[in-house]
All heavy atoms as a GROMACS GRO file, in nm:
protein
  602
    1MET      N    1  -7.113   4.277  -4.487
    1MET     CA    2  -7.197   4.364  -4.411
    1MET      C    3  -7.132   4.505  -4.396
    1MET      O    4  -7.204   4.602  -4.405
    1MET     CB    5  -7.221   4.302  -4.276
    1MET     CG    6  -7.346   4.356  -4.213
    1MET     SD    7  -7.423   4.235  -4.111
    1MET     CE    8  -7.361   4.267  -3.955
    2ILE      N    9  -7.002   4.505  -4.380
    2ILE     CA   10  -6.933   4.634  -4.367
    2ILE      C   11  -6.948   4.715  -4.495
    2ILE      O   12  -6.979   4.834  -4.493
    2ILE     CB   13  -6.784   4.611  -4.333
    2ILE    CG1   14  -6.769   4.558  -4.194
    2ILE    CG2   15  -6.704   4.740  -4.349
    2ILE    CD1   16  -6.629   4.517  -4.155
    3GLY      N   17  -6.928   4.645  -4.612
    3GLY     CA   18  -6.943   4.716  -4.738
    3GLY      C   19  -7.084   4.768  -4.759
    3GLY      O   20  -7.102   4.875  -4.812
    4ALA      N   21  -7.186   4.692  -4.720
    4ALA     CA   22  -7.326   4.733  -4.734
    4ALA      C   23  -7.353   4.855  -4.646
    4ALA      O   24  -7.439   4.936  -4.680
    4ALA     CB   25  -7.418   4.615  -4.694
    5ALA      N   26  -7.284   4.868  -4.535
    5ALA     CA   27  -7.304   4.984  -4.445
    5ALA      C   28  -7.231   5.104  -4.496
    5ALA      O   29  -7.240   5.212  -4.437
    5ALA     CB   30  -7.258   4.944  -4.304
    6GLY      N   31  -7.152   5.090  -4.604
    6GLY     CA   32  -7.080   5.203  -4.660
    6GLY      C   33  -6.952   5.233  -4.588
    6GLY      O   34  -6.890   5.336  -4.606
    7LEU      N   35  -6.910   5.143  -4.501
    7LEU     CA   36  -6.783   5.160  -4.430
    7LEU      C   37  -6.671   5.102  -4.509
    7LEU      O   38  -6.688   5.006  -4.582
    7LEU     CB   39  -6.791   5.095  -4.293
    7LEU     CG   40  -6.901   5.145  -4.199
    7LEU    CD1   41  -6.912   5.055  -4.076
    7LEU    CD2   42  -6.876   5.288  -4.158
    8PRO      N   43  -6.549   5.158  -4.494
    8PRO     CA   44  -6.432   5.100  -4.567
    8PRO      C   45  -6.399   4.964  -4.506
    8PRO      O   46  -6.416   4.940  -4.389
    8PRO     CB   47  -6.322   5.200  -4.538
    8PRO     CG   48  -6.361   5.274  -4.414
    8PRO     CD   49  -6.511   5.274  -4.414
    9ARG      N   50  -6.354   4.875  -4.598
    9ARG     CA   51  -6.310   4.745  -4.554
    9ARG      C   52  -6.182   4.760  -4.469
    9ARG      O   53  -6.092   4.831  -4.505
    9ARG     CB   54  -6.279   4.657  -4.671
    9ARG     CG   55  -6.393   4.597  -4.738
    9ARG     CD   56  -6.340   4.504  -4.845
    9ARG     NE   57  -6.447   4.418  -4.887
    9ARG     CZ   58  -6.432   4.315  -4.966
    9ARG    NH1   59  -6.315   4.287  -5.018
    9ARG    NH2   60  -6.535   4.241  -4.996
   10PRO      N   61  -6.175   4.677  -4.362
   10PRO     CA   62  -6.052   4.681  -4.287
   10PRO      C   63  -5.941   4.617  -4.369
   10PRO      O   64  -5.964   4.516  -4.440
   10PRO     CB   65  -6.081   4.600  -4.163
   10PRO     CG   66  -6.203   4.522  -4.195
   10PRO     CD   67  -6.272   4.593  -4.304
   11ARG      N   68  -5.821   4.674  -4.368
   11ARG     CA   69  -5.708   4.622  -4.442
   11ARG      C   70  -5.658   4.497  -4.371
   11ARG      O   71  -5.644   4.496  -4.249
   11ARG     CB   72  -5.600   4.724  -4.458
   11ARG     CG   73  -5.644   4.846  -4.534
   11ARG     CD   74  -5.530   4.939  -4.553
   11ARG     NE   75  -5.480   4.913  -4.690
   11ARG     CZ   76  -5.379   4.971  -4.745
   11ARG    NH1   77  -5.309   5.057  -4.676
   11ARG    NH2   78  -5.341   4.943  -4.870
   12ARG      N   79  -5.624   4.393  -4.452
   12ARG     CA   80  -5.567   4.277  -4.385
   12ARG      C   81  -5.422   4.307  -4.350
   12ARG      O   82  -5.349   4.380  -4.419
   12ARG     CB   83  -5.580   4.156  -4.473
   12ARG     CG   84  -5.483   4.137  -4.583
   12ARG     CD   85  -5.507   4.005  -4.652
   12ARG     NE   86  -5.417   3.992  -4.768
   12ARG     CZ   87  -5.390   3.881  -4.822
   12ARG    NH1   88  -5.444   3.771  -4.785
   12ARG    NH2   89  -5.306   3.876  -4.923
   13VAL      N   90  -5.384   4.255  -4.235
   13VAL     CA   91  -5.248   4.280  -4.191
   13VAL      C   92  -5.156   4.173  -4.257
   13VAL      O   93  -5.183   4.054  -4.243
   13VAL     CB   94  -5.236   4.265  -4.034
   13VAL    CG1   95  -5.093   4.279  -3.991
   13VAL    CG2   96  -5.327   4.371  -3.975
   14LEU      N   97  -5.055   4.215  -4.330
   14LEU     CA   98  -4.967   4.123  -4.398
   14LEU      C   99  -4.836   4.107  -4.323
   14LEU      O  100  -4.785   4.204  -4.263
   14LEU     CB  101  -4.944   4.177  -4.538
   14LEU     CG  102  -5.070   4.190  -4.624
   14LEU    CD1  103  -5.037   4.264  -4.752
   14LEU    CD2  104  -5.123   4.054  -4.655
   15PRO      N  105  -4.781   3.988  -4.321
   15PRO     CA  106  -4.653   3.966  -4.251
   15PRO      C  107  -4.536   4.043  -4.312
   15PRO      O  108  -4.534   4.067  -4.432
   15PRO     CB  109  -4.633   3.815  -4.258
   15PRO     CG  110  -4.708   3.773  -4.384
   15PRO     CD  111  -4.825   3.869  -4.396
   16ALA      N  112  -4.438   4.075  -4.231
   16ALA     CA  113  -4.311   4.132  -4.269
   16ALA      C  114  -4.321   4.264  -4.346
   16ALA      O  115  -4.235   4.306  -4.416
   16ALA     CB  116  -4.230   4.034  -4.360
   17GLY      N  117  -4.437   4.334  -4.325
   17GLY     CA  118  -4.454   4.461  -4.389
   17GLY      C  119  -4.476   4.454  -4.539
   17GLY      O  120  -4.456   4.554  -4.609
   18LEU      N  121  -4.512   4.337  -4.589
   18LEU     CA  122  -4.538   4.320  -4.732
   18LEU      C  123  -4.659   4.398  -4.776
   18LEU      O  124  -4.754   4.412  -4.707
   18LEU     CB  125  -4.554   4.170  -4.768
   18LEU     CG  126  -4.439   4.083  -4.743
   18LEU    CD1  127  -4.480   3.933  -4.762
   18LEU    CD2  128  -4.323   4.111  -4.834
   19THR      N  129  -4.652   4.446  -4.901
   19THR     CA  130  -4.768   4.510  -4.961
   19THR      C  131  -4.859   4.407  -5.030
   19THR      O  132  -4.815   4.294  -5.054
   19THR     CB  133  -4.728   4.615  -5.066
   19THR    OG1  134  -4.666   4.542  -5.177
   19THR    CG2  135  -4.632   4.718  -5.007
   20GLU      N  136  -4.978   4.443  -5.066
   20GLU     CA  137  -5.071   4.358  -5.138
   20GLU      C  138  -5.005   4.306  -5.267
   20GLU      O  139  -5.009   4.192  -5.300
   20GLU     CB  140  -5.206   4.425  -5.167
   20GLU     CG  141  -5.288   4.446  -5.048
   20GLU     CD  142  -5.359   4.320  -4.994
   20GLU    OE1  143  -5.364   4.221  -5.068
   20GLU    OE2  144  -5.405   4.326  -4.879
   21ARG      N  145  -4.942   4.401  -5.338
   21ARG     CA  146  -4.878   4.367  -5.470
   21ARG      C  147  -4.761   4.267  -5.449
   21ARG      O  148  -4.746   4.172  -5.523
   21ARG     CB  149  -4.833   4.490  -5.543
   21ARG     CG  150  -4.762   4.460  -5.674
   21ARG     CD  151  -4.857   4.387  -5.770
   21ARG     NE  152  -4.913   4.481  -5.866
   21ARG     CZ  153  -5.003   4.453  -5.951
   21ARG    NH1  154  -5.050   4.333  -5.965
   21ARG    NH2  155  -5.054   4.547  -6.029
   22GLU      N  156  -4.685   4.290  -5.343
   22GLU     CA  157  -4.574   4.199  -5.315
   22GLU      C  158  -4.625   4.062  -5.284
   22GLU      O  159  -4.562   3.964  -5.325
   22GLU     CB  160  -4.485   4.254  -5.202
   22GLU     CG  161  -4.406   4.377  -5.238
   22GLU     CD  162  -4.350   4.457  -5.124
   22GLU    OE1  163  -4.384   4.429  -5.008
   22GLU    OE2  164  -4.266   4.544  -5.153
   23VAL      N  165  -4.735   4.054  -5.213
   23VAL     CA  166  -4.792   3.919  -5.183
   23VAL      C  167  -4.843   3.855  -5.308
   23VAL      O  168  -4.825   3.735  -5.326
   23VAL     CB  169  -4.906   3.931  -5.077
   23VAL    CG1  170  -4.986   3.802  -5.060
   23VAL    CG2  171  -4.849   3.976  -4.939
   24GLU      N  172  -4.902   3.928  -5.397
   24GLU     CA  173  -4.946   3.876  -5.526
   24GLU      C  174  -4.830   3.815  -5.603
   24GLU      O  175  -4.835   3.706  -5.654
   24GLU     CB  176  -5.010   3.983  -5.614
   24GLU     CG  177  -5.147   4.024  -5.569
   24GLU     CD  178  -5.203   4.137  -5.658
   24GLU    OE1  179  -5.133   4.237  -5.682
   24GLU    OE2  180  -5.317   4.123  -5.699
   25VAL      N  181  -4.719   3.894  -5.612
   25VAL     CA  182  -4.598   3.848  -5.678
   25VAL      C  183  -4.541   3.726  -5.608
   25VAL      O  184  -4.506   3.625  -5.668
   25VAL     CB  185  -4.498   3.961  -5.690
   25VAL    CG1  186  -4.359   3.910  -5.741
   25VAL    CG2  187  -4.551   4.071  -5.782
   26LEU      N  188  -4.534   3.729  -5.479
   26LEU     CA  189  -4.479   3.622  -5.400
   26LEU      C  190  -4.557   3.490  -5.424
   26LEU      O  191  -4.496   3.386  -5.444
   26LEU     CB  192  -4.483   3.656  -5.248
   26LEU     CG  193  -4.465   3.546  -5.148
   26LEU    CD1  194  -4.332   3.473  -5.165
   26LEU    CD2  195  -4.477   3.601  -5.008
   27CYS      N  196  -4.687   3.500  -5.422
   27CYS     CA  197  -4.771   3.381  -5.439
   27CYS      C  198  -4.747   3.319  -5.579
   27CYS      O  199  -4.738   3.194  -5.592
   27CYS     CB  200  -4.915   3.413  -5.417
   27CYS     SG  201  -4.954   3.444  -5.245
   28LEU      N  202  -4.738   3.403  -5.676
   28LEU     CA  203  -4.717   3.350  -5.818
   28LEU      C  204  -4.580   3.290  -5.829
   28LEU      O  205  -4.559   3.188  -5.895
   28LEU     CB  206  -4.747   3.461  -5.915
   28LEU     CG  207  -4.893   3.503  -5.927
   28LEU    CD1  208  -4.901   3.626  -6.015
   28LEU    CD2  209  -4.981   3.395  -5.973
   29ALA      N  210  -4.482   3.356  -5.768
   29ALA     CA  211  -4.344   3.304  -5.772
   29ALA      C  212  -4.334   3.170  -5.698
   29ALA      O  213  -4.268   3.078  -5.745
   29ALA     CB  214  -4.247   3.410  -5.711
   30ALA      N  215  -4.403   3.165  -5.585
   30ALA     CA  216  -4.403   3.037  -5.510
   30ALA      C  217  -4.469   2.920  -5.585
   30ALA      O  218  -4.438   2.804  -5.567
   30ALA     CB  219  -4.479   3.059  -5.380
   31ARG      N  220  -4.554   2.959  -5.680
   31ARG     CA  221  -4.620   2.853  -5.762
   31ARG      C  222  -4.535   2.817  -5.885
   31ARG      O  223  -4.573   2.739  -5.969
   31ARG     CB  224  -4.758   2.899  -5.805
   31ARG     CG  225  -4.857   2.903  -5.691
   31ARG     CD  226  -4.996   2.939  -5.738
   31ARG     NE  227  -5.095   2.915  -5.635
   31ARG     CZ  228  -5.131   2.999  -5.539
   31ARG    NH1  229  -5.076   3.121  -5.534
   31ARG    NH2  230  -5.217   2.966  -5.446
   32GLY      N  231  -4.417   2.878  -5.896
   32GLY     CA  232  -4.325   2.841  -5.998
   32GLY      C  233  -4.325   2.924  -6.125
   32GLY      O  234  -4.259   2.891  -6.225
   33LEU      N  235  -4.401   3.032  -6.131
   33LEU     CA  236  -4.410   3.116  -6.246
   33LEU      C  237  -4.280   3.195  -6.263
   33LEU      O  238  -4.222   3.238  -6.166
   33LEU     CB  239  -4.531   3.210  -6.247
   33LEU     CG  240  -4.664   3.152  -6.294
   33LEU    CD1  241  -4.716   3.048  -6.195
   33LEU    CD2  242  -4.763   3.264  -6.310
   34SER      N  243  -4.237   3.224  -6.384
   34SER     CA  244  -4.121   3.305  -6.413
   34SER      C  245  -4.162   3.454  -6.394
   34SER      O  246  -4.281   3.487  -6.390
   34SER     CB  247  -4.069   3.281  -6.554
   34SER     OG  248  -4.164   3.335  -6.649
   35ASN      N  249  -4.060   3.543  -6.387
   35ASN     CA  250  -4.086   3.680  -6.378
   35ASN      C  251  -4.173   3.730  -6.495
   35ASN      O  252  -4.265   3.806  -6.476
   35ASN     CB  253  -3.958   3.762  -6.375
   35ASN     CG  254  -3.887   3.755  -6.240
   35ASN    OD1  255  -3.921   3.672  -6.159
   35ASN    ND2  256  -3.792   3.841  -6.222
   36ARG      N  257  -4.144   3.680  -6.611
   36ARG     CA  258  -4.219   3.714  -6.730
   36ARG      C  259  -4.367   3.669  -6.720
   36ARG      O  260  -4.456   3.747  -6.750
   36ARG     CB  261  -4.153   3.658  -6.857
   36ARG     CG  262  -4.221   3.700  -6.982
   36ARG     CD  263  -4.143   3.642  -7.102
   36ARG     NE  264  -4.199   3.698  -7.220
   36ARG     CZ  265  -4.151   3.682  -7.341
   36ARG    NH1  266  -4.039   3.609  -7.354
   36ARG    NH2  267  -4.209   3.733  -7.442
   37GLN      N  268  -4.386   3.548  -6.674
   37GLN     CA  269  -4.522   3.494  -6.663
   37GLN      C  270  -4.600   3.574  -6.552
   37GLN      O  271  -4.718   3.602  -6.572
   37GLN     CB  272  -4.518   3.346  -6.624
   37GLN     CG  273  -4.471   3.260  -6.736
   37GLN     CD  274  -4.439   3.117  -6.692
   37GLN    OE1  275  -4.390   3.094  -6.582
   37GLN    NE2  276  -4.473   3.021  -6.775
   38ILE      N  277  -4.533   3.606  -6.445
   38ILE     CA  278  -4.596   3.686  -6.339
   38ILE      C  279  -4.633   3.819  -6.394
   38ILE      O  280  -4.747   3.869  -6.371
   38ILE     CB  281  -4.502   3.696  -6.217
   38ILE    CG1  282  -4.478   3.562  -6.155
   38ILE    CG2  283  -4.559   3.796  -6.113
   38ILE    CD1  284  -4.368   3.560  -6.046
   39GLY      N  285  -4.543   3.880  -6.466
   39GLY     CA  286  -4.566   4.013  -6.524
   39GLY      C  287  -4.686   4.011  -6.621
   39GLY      O  288  -4.772   4.099  -6.616
   40GLU      N  289  -4.696   3.905  -6.703
   40GLU     CA  290  -4.813   3.894  -6.790
   40GLU      C  291  -4.938   3.879  -6.713
   40GLU      O  292  -5.042   3.939  -6.750
   40GLU     CB  293  -4.788   3.778  -6.887
   40GLU     CG  294  -4.681   3.802  -6.988
   40GLU     CD  295  -4.645   3.682  -7.071
   40GLU    OE1  296  -4.701   3.572  -7.050
   40GLU    OE2  297  -4.556   3.690  -7.160
   41ARG      N  298  -4.938   3.801  -6.613
   41ARG     CA  299  -5.057   3.776  -6.527
   41ARG      C  300  -5.102   3.901  -6.462
   41ARG      O  301  -5.224   3.926  -6.444
   41ARG     CB  302  -5.025   3.665  -6.426
   41ARG     CG  303  -5.132   3.628  -6.331
   41ARG     CD  304  -5.229   3.520  -6.383
   41ARG     NE  305  -5.171   3.396  -6.428
   41ARG     CZ  306  -5.162   3.285  -6.360
   41ARG    NH1  307  -5.196   3.278  -6.234
   41ARG    NH2  308  -5.113   3.178  -6.416
   42LEU      N  309  -5.007   3.985  -6.411
   42LEU     CA  310  -5.044   4.107  -6.335
   42LEU      C  311  -5.039   4.233  -6.421
   42LEU      O  312  -5.054   4.344  -6.365
   42LEU     CB  313  -4.948   4.119  -6.217
   42LEU     CG  314  -4.951   4.004  -6.114
   42LEU    CD1  315  -4.848   4.026  -6.006
   42LEU    CD2  316  -5.088   3.988  -6.057
   43SER      N  317  -5.009   4.220  -6.551
   43SER     CA  318  -5.000   4.332  -6.639
   43SER      C  319  -4.891   4.434  -6.599
   43SER      O  320  -4.917   4.556  -6.597
   43SER     CB  321  -5.136   4.403  -6.654
   43SER     OG  322  -5.232   4.316  -6.706
   44ILE      N  323  -4.777   4.382  -6.558
   44ILE     CA  324  -4.665   4.464  -6.528
   44ILE      C  325  -4.541   4.400  -6.594
   44ILE      O  326  -4.549   4.284  -6.646
   44ILE     CB  327  -4.637   4.472  -6.371
   44ILE    CG1  328  -4.617   4.335  -6.312
   44ILE    CG2  329  -4.751   4.546  -6.303
   44ILE    CD1  330  -4.582   4.334  -6.160
   45SER      N  331  -4.430   4.474  -6.605
   45SER     CA  332  -4.313   4.422  -6.671
   45SER      C  333  -4.243   4.313  -6.586
   45SER      O  334  -4.252   4.317  -6.461
   45SER     CB  335  -4.217   4.533  -6.708
   45SER     OG  336  -4.150   4.579  -6.592
   46GLY      N  337  -4.166   4.232  -6.651
   46GLY     CA  338  -4.082   4.135  -6.577
   46GLY      C  339  -3.982   4.204  -6.489
   46GLY      O  340  -3.950   4.151  -6.380
   47ARG      N  341  -3.936   4.319  -6.533
   47ARG     CA  342  -3.836   4.393  -6.450
   47ARG      C  343  -3.903   4.444  -6.321
   47ARG      O  344  -3.843   4.442  -6.213
   47ARG     CB  345  -3.784   4.507  -6.533
   47ARG     CG  346  -3.673   4.579  -6.464
   47ARG     CD  347  -3.606   4.675  -6.559
   47ARG     NE  348  -3.498   4.746  -6.487
   47ARG     CZ  349  -3.410   4.821  -6.544
   47ARG    NH1  350  -3.412   4.836  -6.672
   47ARG    NH2  351  -3.318   4.877  -6.472
   48THR      N  352  -4.029   4.491  -6.333
   48THR     CA  353  -4.098   4.530  -6.213
   48THR      C  354  -4.125   4.419  -6.121
   48THR      O  355  -4.115   4.433  -5.995
   48THR     CB  356  -4.232   4.600  -6.252
   48THR    OG1  357  -4.205   4.714  -6.342
   48THR    CG2  358  -4.314   4.646  -6.135
   49VAL      N  359  -4.152   4.300  -6.173
   49VAL     CA  360  -4.167   4.180  -6.094
   49VAL      C  361  -4.040   4.155  -6.014
   49VAL      O  362  -4.041   4.128  -5.896
   49VAL     CB  363  -4.202   4.058  -6.178
   49VAL    CG1  364  -4.199   3.928  -6.098
   49VAL    CG2  365  -4.337   4.070  -6.243
   50GLY      N  366  -3.924   4.172  -6.084
   50GLY     CA  367  -3.795   4.150  -6.014
   50GLY      C  368  -3.775   4.249  -5.900
   50GLY      O  369  -3.726   4.214  -5.796
   51HIS      N  370  -3.821   4.376  -5.921
   51HIS     CA  371  -3.812   4.474  -5.808
   51HIS      C  372  -3.896   4.431  -5.691
   51HIS      O  373  -3.855   4.441  -5.578
   51HIS     CB  374  -3.852   4.612  -5.858
   51HIS     CG  375  -3.750   4.676  -5.949
   51HIS    ND1  376  -3.629   4.717  -5.905
   51HIS    CD2  377  -3.757   4.706  -6.081
   51HIS    CE1  378  -3.559   4.766  -6.008
   51HIS    NE2  379  -3.639   4.759  -6.114
   52HIS      N  380  -4.018   4.385  -5.720
   52HIS     CA  381  -4.107   4.342  -5.615
   52HIS      C  382  -4.047   4.221  -5.544
   52HIS      O  383  -4.049   4.217  -5.419
   52HIS     CB  384  -4.249   4.303  -5.672
   52HIS     CG  385  -4.330   4.418  -5.707
   52HIS    ND1  386  -4.361   4.524  -5.624
   52HIS    CD2  387  -4.398   4.448  -5.824
   52HIS    CE1  388  -4.442   4.611  -5.685
   52HIS    NE2  389  -4.460   4.566  -5.807
   53LEU      N  390  -3.993   4.127  -5.616
   53LEU     CA  391  -3.930   4.010  -5.552
   53LEU      C  392  -3.810   4.049  -5.465
   53LEU      O  393  -3.790   3.993  -5.359
   53LEU     CB  394  -3.888   3.909  -5.656
   53LEU     CG  395  -4.000   3.824  -5.712
   53LEU    CD1  396  -3.950   3.733  -5.823
   53LEU    CD2  397  -4.063   3.737  -5.607
   54ALA      N  398  -3.734   4.144  -5.515
   54ALA     CA  399  -3.620   4.196  -5.432
   54ALA      C  400  -3.668   4.252  -5.296
   54ALA      O  401  -3.609   4.225  -5.190
   54ALA     CB  402  -3.541   4.302  -5.509
   55HIS      N  403  -3.778   4.323  -5.301
   55HIS     CA  404  -3.834   4.378  -5.177
   55HIS      C  405  -3.886   4.262  -5.087
   55HIS      O  406  -3.872   4.269  -4.966
   55HIS     CB  407  -3.951   4.475  -5.204
   55HIS     CG  408  -3.907   4.601  -5.271
   55HIS    ND1  409  -3.981   4.671  -5.362
   55HIS    CD2  410  -3.791   4.673  -5.260
   55HIS    CE1  411  -3.917   4.778  -5.404
   55HIS    NE2  412  -3.798   4.777  -5.348
   56VAL      N  413  -3.947   4.164  -5.150
   56VAL     CA  414  -3.994   4.046  -5.076
   56VAL      C  415  -3.879   3.977  -5.007
   56VAL      O  416  -3.884   3.945  -4.890
   56VAL     CB  417  -4.071   3.944  -5.164
   56VAL    CG1  418  -4.101   3.814  -5.089
   56VAL    CG2  419  -4.202   4.011  -5.215
   57TYR      N  420  -3.766   3.957  -5.078
   57TYR     CA  421  -3.649   3.892  -5.022
   57TYR      C  422  -3.595   3.978  -4.905
   57TYR      O  423  -3.568   3.922  -4.799
   57TYR     CB  424  -3.535   3.880  -5.127
   57TYR     CG  425  -3.566   3.785  -5.238
   57TYR    CD1  426  -3.512   3.810  -5.364
   57TYR    CD2  427  -3.645   3.672  -5.223
   57TYR    CE1  428  -3.537   3.724  -5.470
   57TYR    CE2  429  -3.672   3.586  -5.330
   57TYR     CZ  430  -3.613   3.615  -5.454
   57TYR     OH  431  -3.638   3.530  -5.556
   58ASP      N  432  -3.590   4.108  -4.916
   58ASP     CA  433  -3.538   4.194  -4.814
   58ASP      C  434  -3.630   4.192  -4.691
   58ASP      O  435  -3.584   4.178  -4.573
   58ASP     CB  436  -3.525   4.340  -4.860
   58ASP     CG  437  -3.410   4.360  -4.956
   58ASP    OD1  438  -3.317   4.273  -4.959
   58ASP    OD2  439  -3.411   4.461  -5.030
   59LYS      N  440  -3.759   4.198  -4.711
   59LYS     CA  441  -3.859   4.212  -4.601
   59LYS      C  442  -3.871   4.079  -4.526
   59LYS      O  443  -3.891   4.077  -4.403
   59LYS     CB  444  -3.991   4.255  -4.653
   59LYS     CG  445  -3.994   4.403  -4.695
   59LYS     CD  446  -4.131   4.441  -4.746
   59LYS     CE  447  -4.138   4.588  -4.786
   59LYS     NZ  448  -4.269   4.626  -4.830
   60THR      N  449  -3.857   3.965  -4.597
   60THR     CA  450  -3.874   3.834  -4.535
   60THR      C  451  -3.742   3.776  -4.482
   60THR      O  452  -3.744   3.681  -4.408
   60THR     CB  453  -3.938   3.732  -4.634
   60THR    OG1  454  -3.848   3.714  -4.743
   60THR    CG2  455  -4.071   3.779  -4.679
   61GLY      N  456  -3.631   3.832  -4.527
   61GLY     CA  457  -3.504   3.781  -4.489
   61GLY      C  458  -3.464   3.652  -4.561
   61GLY      O  459  -3.369   3.585  -4.521
   62ARG      N  460  -3.542   3.615  -4.664
   62ARG     CA  461  -3.510   3.496  -4.742
   62ARG      C  462  -3.431   3.538  -4.868
   62ARG      O  463  -3.440   3.648  -4.912
   62ARG     CB  464  -3.640   3.424  -4.781
   62ARG     CG  465  -3.735   3.401  -4.666
   62ARG     CD  466  -3.680   3.304  -4.562
   62ARG     NE  467  -3.760   3.300  -4.440
   62ARG     CZ  468  -3.847   3.204  -4.415
   62ARG    NH1  469  -3.872   3.108  -4.500
   62ARG    NH2  470  -3.915   3.209  -4.297
   63ARG      N  471  -3.359   3.446  -4.924
   63ARG     CA  472  -3.273   3.476  -5.031
   63ARG      C  473  -3.293   3.397  -5.159
   63ARG      O  474  -3.215   3.398  -5.250
   63ARG     CB  475  -3.124   3.462  -4.992
   63ARG     CG  476  -3.083   3.559  -4.887
   63ARG     CD  477  -3.079   3.700  -4.943
   63ARG     NE  478  -3.065   3.798  -4.837
   63ARG     CZ  479  -3.146   3.900  -4.823
   63ARG    NH1  480  -3.252   3.920  -4.905
   63ARG    NH2  481  -3.130   3.990  -4.725
   64SER      N  482  -3.404   3.322  -5.163
   64SER     CA  483  -3.437   3.240  -5.281
   64SER      C  484  -3.581   3.228  -5.297
   64SER      O  485  -3.659   3.252  -5.203
   64SER     CB  486  -3.371   3.101  -5.267
   64SER     OG  487  -3.437   3.030  -5.166
   65ARG      N  488  -3.625   3.187  -5.419
   65ARG     CA  489  -3.767   3.161  -5.444
   65ARG      C  490  -3.818   3.050  -5.353
   65ARG      O  491  -3.932   3.058  -5.302
   65ARG     CB  492  -3.792   3.127  -5.589
   65ARG     CG  493  -3.787   3.248  -5.678
   65ARG     CD  494  -3.823   3.208  -5.819
   65ARG     NE  495  -3.817   3.324  -5.903
   65ARG     CZ  496  -3.922   3.374  -5.971
   65ARG    NH1  497  -4.034   3.307  -5.974
   65ARG    NH2  498  -3.908   3.478  -6.047
   66ALA      N  499  -3.737   2.948  -5.332
   66ALA     CA  500  -3.774   2.839  -5.244
   66ALA      C  501  -3.798   2.893  -5.099
   66ALA      O  502  -3.893   2.860  -5.032
   66ALA     CB  503  -3.675   2.727  -5.245
   67GLY      N  504  -3.710   2.981  -5.058
   67GLY     CA  505  -3.720   3.039  -4.923
   67GLY      C  506  -3.846   3.123  -4.911
   67GLY      O  507  -3.915   3.110  -4.807
   68VAL      N  508  -3.879   3.205  -5.010
   68VAL     CA  509  -3.999   3.284  -4.994
   68VAL      C  510  -4.121   3.199  -5.010
   68VAL      O  511  -4.232   3.233  -4.955
   68VAL     CB  512  -4.002   3.408  -5.088
   68VAL    CG1  513  -3.893   3.505  -5.050
   68VAL    CG2  514  -3.993   3.370  -5.234
   69ALA      N  515  -4.110   3.087  -5.086
   69ALA     CA  516  -4.227   2.996  -5.096
   69ALA      C  517  -4.256   2.933  -4.960
   69ALA      O  518  -4.373   2.924  -4.921
   69ALA     CB  519  -4.196   2.886  -5.198
   70VAL      N  520  -4.152   2.897  -4.889
   70VAL     CA  521  -4.170   2.841  -4.753
   70VAL      C  522  -4.231   2.950  -4.661
   70VAL      O  523  -4.322   2.923  -4.582
   70VAL     CB  524  -4.038   2.788  -4.693
   70VAL    CG1  525  -4.053   2.756  -4.548
   70VAL    CG2  526  -3.992   2.665  -4.776
   71PHE      N  527  -4.182   3.076  -4.676
   71PHE     CA  528  -4.235   3.186  -4.597
   71PHE      C  529  -4.386   3.199  -4.626
   71PHE      O  530  -4.463   3.216  -4.533
   71PHE     CB  531  -4.162   3.317  -4.629
   71PHE     CG  532  -4.213   3.440  -4.561
   71PHE    CD1  533  -4.169   3.473  -4.438
   71PHE    CD2  534  -4.315   3.514  -4.618
   71PHE    CE1  535  -4.216   3.584  -4.375
   71PHE    CE2  536  -4.367   3.627  -4.560
   71PHE     CZ  537  -4.318   3.662  -4.435
   72ALA      N  538  -4.422   3.194  -4.752
   72ALA     CA  539  -4.563   3.209  -4.792
   72ALA      C  540  -4.646   3.096  -4.727
   72ALA      O  541  -4.758   3.121  -4.684
   72ALA     CB  542  -4.574   3.206  -4.942
   73MET      N  543  -4.595   2.975  -4.726
   73MET     CA  544  -4.671   2.863  -4.668
   73MET      C  545  -4.682   2.878  -4.518
   73MET      O  546  -4.788   2.856  -4.460
   73MET     CB  547  -4.602   2.729  -4.704
   73MET     CG  548  -4.623   2.692  -4.851
   73MET     SD  549  -4.559   2.528  -4.888
   73MET     CE  550  -4.383   2.563  -4.897
   74GLU      N  551  -4.572   2.923  -4.458
   74GLU     CA  552  -4.571   2.938  -4.306
   74GLU      C  553  -4.675   3.046  -4.267
   74GLU      O  554  -4.730   3.037  -4.158
   74GLU     CB  555  -4.431   2.982  -4.262
   74GLU     CG  556  -4.332   2.874  -4.268
   74GLU     CD  557  -4.191   2.924  -4.238
   74GLU    OE1  558  -4.165   3.050  -4.241
   74GLU    OE2  559  -4.101   2.839  -4.217
   75HIS      N  560  -4.692   3.144  -4.350
   75HIS     CA  561  -4.787   3.253  -4.316
   75HIS      C  562  -4.921   3.243  -4.385
   75HIS      O  563  -5.000   3.337  -4.393
   75HIS     CB  564  -4.720   3.388  -4.349
   75HIS     CG  565  -4.605   3.414  -4.258
   75HIS    ND1  566  -4.476   3.375  -4.284
   75HIS    CD2  567  -4.602   3.477  -4.139
   75HIS    CE1  568  -4.396   3.413  -4.182
   75HIS    NE2  569  -4.468   3.477  -4.096
   76GLN      N  570  -4.949   3.126  -4.437
   76GLN     CA  571  -5.080   3.093  -4.503
   76GLN      C  572  -5.115   3.194  -4.607
   76GLN      O  573  -5.232   3.236  -4.614
   76GLN     CB  574  -5.187   3.075  -4.397
   76GLN     CG  575  -5.153   2.969  -4.293
   76GLN     CD  576  -5.254   2.957  -4.181
   76GLN    OE1  577  -5.337   3.047  -4.168
   76GLN    NE2  578  -5.247   2.850  -4.112
   77LEU      N  579  -5.023   3.232  -4.693
   77LEU     CA  580  -5.052   3.325  -4.798
   77LEU      C  581  -5.092   3.256  -4.929
   77LEU      O  582  -5.143   3.319  -5.020
   77LEU     CB  583  -4.929   3.413  -4.828
   77LEU     CG  584  -4.884   3.502  -4.713
   77LEU    CD1  585  -4.755   3.569  -4.742
   77LEU    CD2  586  -4.990   3.601  -4.676
   78LEU      N  587  -5.074   3.130  -4.938
   78LEU     CA  588  -5.101   3.050  -5.056
   78LEU      C  589  -5.241   2.983  -5.053
   78LEU      O  590  -5.252   2.863  -5.071
   78LEU     CB  591  -4.996   2.944  -5.079
   78LEU     CG  592  -4.855   2.998  -5.103
   78LEU    CD1  593  -4.757   2.881  -5.113
   78LEU    CD2  594  -4.850   3.083  -5.226
   79LEU      N  595  -5.339   3.058  -5.028
   79LEU     CA  596  -5.476   3.003  -5.024
   79LEU      C  597  -5.544   3.009  -5.152
   79LEU      O  598  -5.522   3.078  -5.240
   79LEU     CB  599  -5.560   3.071  -4.918
   79LEU     CG  600  -5.500   3.066  -4.776
   79LEU    CD1  601  -5.587   3.143  -4.678
   79LEU    CD2  602  -5.487   2.921  -4.730
   0.00000   0.00000   0.00000
């Protein structure tokens, strides 16, 4: 209805100050994809995926893929 009225969509509030792209990368990493596979899926380089994951680790305070996967589940990001 908001879109039909010509109003901008409200931005969803993401936990830990994550960006939309970081959440995309986080969700794919939590599902077990490699950096290369994530990059192919999102049309970015594996190195860029690594940078996004580094930001995710910093922002969430987690230090492993398993840790950020648990973070994603706790915050219902894996829908």
